[in-house]
N, C-alpha and C positions, 0 to 999 in steps of 0.2 A: 259738370253739367248745369244751367240756367234752364226754368219754364216761365216764361209769363203768362196766366191769361189775357186774351188782347179783349176785351167785352164778352157777352154774356151771349152764350149761342140760341135761338131758339128751340125753342120745347120741340122734341122729336126730329130736330136737326142731326145729322152726323157729324160729331168733331172733325173739325180740317187742322190738321197740324204742317205746321212751318218749321225745318229743321236750319238751322243755320251755325255753319261751322265758323269757327270767327276767332278769335285770341283773349287774354287775358282781358284790353280792351272793353271786351264786347257789351258786359252790363252797362258802361259810363255812355257807348254809345247808342244804344238802346235807352235810356233815359232821354238821350234827346229825339229819338225817331218815334217814339210809339205815341207821346201825346198830340203830335201827326197825324201819325196811323188814327187815334181813336175820333180827332177833328173828321176822320171821312166817312169812320163809320158811323160817328153820329150825323152825318150827312148822308148814311145810306149809302155809302158810294164801296162797302168792303163787307164781309161778314163778320164775324167774331171768329177770333181761331185759338190755337195754346202755339207758341212761339218756343222753341226745343235748341238753346243753344249749347254750345261748348267749346273748349278753349286747346289750342293746339298752340304747345310752350315752340314744336320747329315745323312753321310751315312750309321749307324747301325739303322737308321731312316728310310730312303727313298730310301734305294736300296737291304734292306732285305724282301724273299717274305713272312715269317712266322714269329713268336716271336721263340725267341732261346735265350739259356743263354749262358749267356757271355766269351767271347774265356779267358778272365784274371779277376780276382775276385773282382779286384777295378772297372773295370767297368761297368754301367749298362745292361741288358740285351738285345739283339737287337731285336729293335721293331715289325717288319715285315710290315712296312708300302713301301712295292715296290706296291703294286695295286693304291692303293692311289697317286702315280709317273705315273702307267703307265697311269692312266683315265686320269692324268692332263694331257699327253702327247698326247693323241687322242682327247679330247676334246679342248685344248686348245693351245699346240705346233702348230701339223701337221698341222692343219688348217692355222694358218698364213704361214706354210713356203710353203704350198701349194699354198697361196694368191699370198707369194712374185715369184716363177717357175712359174704362172699361169698354172698349171693344175693338175688335183689329179691325184698321185701318186700309179703307180698300185704296188701290192708287189715285185715285179721284179725289183721295183726300190727305192727302198727302205734296208738300213740293216742299221743294230746297232754294237755297239764296244761300250765295256768302259775295263776298268781295278779295278780288283783286287776284291771290291765288288760289283763297278762298276761293274764288267767285269760276277758277277755272276747275275747281275739285268740285264744285258744285252740279257745270256740267258736265264733266264727264259721269259722277256719280248719276246723273238722271239715265244718260244714257249707257251705260254699263249695267248698271241693277234692274231696270226696267221698272223699277217700283214707284215712280213718283211721279203723278198728272200734271205738272207744273215746273218751270224750276229758271229764277232770274239771276241772273249772272251781272252783276255790277263794277266795273271797270276790268272784267275779267283777263286773266293774264293768257288770250290767247295766243299772241303772239309763241305759245314754249311749242319746241322742237317738236314737230310729228304731230302736232294738235290736229287740222284738215286733214290728213292722212288715214288719222286713226275714226275723227267720226263718217269717212264717206264709207268705211267699211263695219259700218253696225248696221243691225236691227234698233229701230226706234221706239220707243212706247208708241201705244193707238193712242187717239184720241188725245193729246197731249200738246201741249203751250208753254211756248219760251218768251222768256223777255231779257233784253241786254241794255245797259245804260253803259256810257262810254261817255269823257272827259274831251270838251273838245284839241286840249291843248294835247295830251297823251299822245299821241303821233307825230309831235312835233319832239320829242326829244332825240337827244341825241346820240343815245347807244341804238345803234342800228338792229338789234336784234328787236328789242321794245318797243322800235319805232313802225313793226311791220301791224300792230296791235287794233291800228282803225279797216285797215286790211282784211287783216285775217278777222275780224268783228263784223266785218259786211259781207263777207264773202260767206262766213257762217251764218247770219243771217241769211242771205238767199237761199244759201243750201234747202235750210231747214224748211224755206217757204216755198220750195219747189217737192218738199218730202210730202208725201197723201198723208203719212199717220201724227203729222202736224198739225192742230189746228188756227189759235193766233198764234205769231211773232211778231214781236213787236221789238225794236231801238228806237232808243229815248237818246239825243245827244245833251249834254251839259254843259255850261259854261265852267273852265279852267281846267286845272292839269286832275290830277289820278286820286286825290284826295279830298280835292277840294268838292265843300259841301255833303262831304257822306253821313251824317246821318239823315240828311233828306231824301239823299239819293236813294241810301234804305228803306225809309217810310215810302216813298212810290213804288218800290220794287214789291215791299207787304203789301200796299191797298192794291197792287197789280195783280201779286195772287191771289188774295183774299178778295176779292172784287165779286160781286152778286153776280 
């Protein structure tokens, strides 16, 4: 687990915490992204926040909400272990974070974001737990089997906000399952816009493929989550 304090909170302002499920590369990614966030903060475009990142060594296990067949034949199937990851966050991670910041965090002062399968996990955790006021899914794997069917059956967090970003080339892949990511992201965005529980919904398209300009895109998502 890593914790970064980005900026200095205004006196009397409740702490704002962003949870970042990631990998062992997360500190390197944030070394590139956080200076861009600091520039936005200096310009008054977002508030100070604490970023809490953690690593998974097995994304196919820890960030998938239910079992599914693999994308490529030589890979193991997706295990669907996200419930265990979310339970760990709720019972072990968040109590430590709240002890660190000295306050029990209300929903509106908690957000979650992720990239790729972690972006799917972030969005699923936002819906499943109801304990986050905002979520950012960067190149989220919304092609995942059963995603929209799951979403349409759920109660959503009241007065919450959702941001998506996607590379323009991502839906041009030759893999038929992954090629639906653009359509599924658009459909998810439209569905959430129509739900009365959700406030602001944003969808940003970026040039390039899945990992093009990833630190810049993650920085933009963090600024959106922590905007004033």
